[in-house]
C-alpha positions as CSV (number, residue, x, y, z in Angstrom):
1,X,-0.2,0.1,0.2
2,X,2.9,2.0,1.0
3,X,4.1,1.8,-3.1
4,X,0.6,2.8,-4.0
5,X,0.6,6.0,-2.1
6,X,3.9,7.1,-3.2
7,X,2.8,6.6,-6.8
8,X,0.0,8.6,-6.2
9,X,1.8,11.5,-4.9
10,X,4.2,11.6,-7.8
11,X,1.6,11.2,-10.5
12,X,-1.0,13.9,-8.9
13,X,0.9,15.9,-6.2
14,X,-0.9,14.8,-3.5
15,X,-2.1,11.4,-1.7
16,X,-2.6,10.0,1.6
17,X,-0.6,11.1,4.4
18,X,0.7,9.2,7.4
19,X,-0.7,10.3,10.9
20,X,1.1,10.5,14.1
21,X,0.4,11.2,17.7
22,X,1.6,14.9,18.9
23,X,2.8,13.7,22.4
24,X,4.7,10.3,21.2
25,X,4.9,10.1,17.4
26,X,3.0,7.0,17.1
27,X,1.6,5.8,14.1
28,X,-2.1,6.4,14.2
29,X,-3.1,5.8,10.0
30,X,-3.7,8.0,7.3
31,X,-5.8,10.9,6.1
32,X,-5.5,12.7,2.7
33,X,-6.7,13.2,-1.0
34,X,-6.6,10.6,-3.7
35,X,-8.1,9.6,-6.9
36,X,-10.3,6.7,-7.0
37,X,-9.5,4.2,-9.7
38,X,-12.9,2.9,-10.7
39,X,-15.3,4.2,-12.5
40,X,-18.6,5.5,-10.9
41,X,-21.0,8.3,-11.9
42,X,-19.3,10.5,-9.8
43,X,-16.1,10.0,-11.1
44,X,-13.2,11.4,-12.0
45,X,-13.1,13.3,-8.7
46,X,-10.7,13.5,-5.3
47,X,-11.6,12.0,-2.4
48,X,-11.0,12.8,1.1
49,X,-10.0,10.0,3.0
50,X,-9.2,8.4,6.3
51,X,-8.3,5.4,8.2
52,X,-7.3,5.4,11.9
53,X,-6.3,2.6,14.1
54,X,-9.6,1.5,16.2
55,X,-8.2,2.8,19.4
56,X,-8.2,6.6,18.4
57,X,-11.8,6.3,17.4
58,X,-13.9,9.1,18.7
59,X,-11.3,11.4,20.1
60,X,-11.8,13.8,17.1
61,X,-8.4,13.1,15.3
62,X,-10.2,12.2,11.9
63,X,-11.9,15.2,11.9
64,X,-9.0,17.7,12.7
65,X,-6.6,15.9,10.1
66,X,-9.3,16.0,7.6
67,X,-10.4,19.8,8.0
68,X,-6.7,20.7,7.4
69,X,-6.4,18.1,4.2
70,X,-9.8,19.9,3.1
71,X,-7.9,23.1,3.8
72,X,-5.0,22.4,1.5
73,X,-7.0,20.5,-1.2
74,X,-9.2,23.8,-1.8
75,X,-6.4,26.4,-1.0
76,X,-2.9,25.0,-2.0
77,X,-4.3,22.5,-4.7
78,X,-7.1,24.5,-6.0
79,X,-10.1,21.7,-6.1
80,X,-13.5,22.8,-6.7
81,X,-15.0,19.8,-5.1
82,X,-14.0,16.8,-2.7
83,X,-16.2,13.6,-2.3
84,X,-16.0,11.3,0.5
85,X,-17.7,7.6,0.3
86,X,-18.4,4.7,3.2
87,X,-21.0,2.0,4.0
88,X,-24.2,3.4,5.0
89,X,-23.6,1.7,8.5
90,X,-20.4,3.5,9.4
91,X,-21.9,6.2,11.5
92,X,-18.8,7.6,13.0
93,X,-17.0,8.1,9.1
94,X,-20.5,9.6,8.4
95,X,-20.2,12.0,11.1
96,X,-16.7,13.3,9.8
97,X,-18.0,14.0,6.7
98,X,-21.0,16.1,8.2
99,X,-18.3,17.8,10.8
100,X,-16.5,19.1,7.3
101,X,-19.9,20.3,6.1
102,X,-20.0,18.0,3.3
103,X,-23.6,16.9,2.3
104,X,-25.1,13.7,1.2
105,X,-27.9,13.2,-1.3
106,X,-29.5,9.9,-1.7
107,X,-29.7,10.1,-5.2
108,X,-25.9,9.7,-5.5
109,X,-25.5,6.8,-3.3
110,X,-24.0,3.8,-5.2
111,X,-23.0,0.2,-5.6
112,X,-19.1,0.0,-5.0
113,X,-17.9,-1.5,-8.2
114,X,-15.2,-3.6,-7.0
115,X,-17.6,-5.4,-4.7
116,X,-19.6,-8.2,-6.0
117,X,-23.4,-8.2,-6.3
118,X,-24.8,-9.4,-3.0
119,X,-21.7,-8.2,-1.0
120,X,-22.9,-6.9,2.1
121,X,-20.6,-3.7,1.9
122,X,-21.5,-3.0,-1.6
123,X,-23.8,0.1,-1.0
124,X,-22.1,3.4,-0.3
125,X,-23.2,6.8,0.3
126,X,-21.3,9.7,-1.3
127,X,-21.2,12.8,0.4
128,X,-19.8,16.3,-1.5
129,X,-18.0,19.3,-0.3
130,X,-17.6,22.6,-2.6
131,X,-15.1,25.1,-2.1
């Protein structure tokens, strides 16, 4: 995965960033921007995403980091829109999206093309944020 992240940075000039705890430098996961590599009604696009260790959940770390990444995407990179998506049951990630000011339109929900029909995680909700 690290090789893919580095290749994305080389190609796009942005990507997923390692997240470390300020107090002790421990690795918590990643937060950043990426271009999804699958076709969907909303692609091409730039996604803001995060994946943190479960023991870090509920502390506001994803929101804090994602806010900085969104700011970077809109100011330094000049992006006009960011998207984020997850499965409907992922209330924690959906709450982060809402805290970022992202909006959800059920008409944008989609079946993830990399998951087979009938897979319990295939359905995804899409959130959008404009500059």
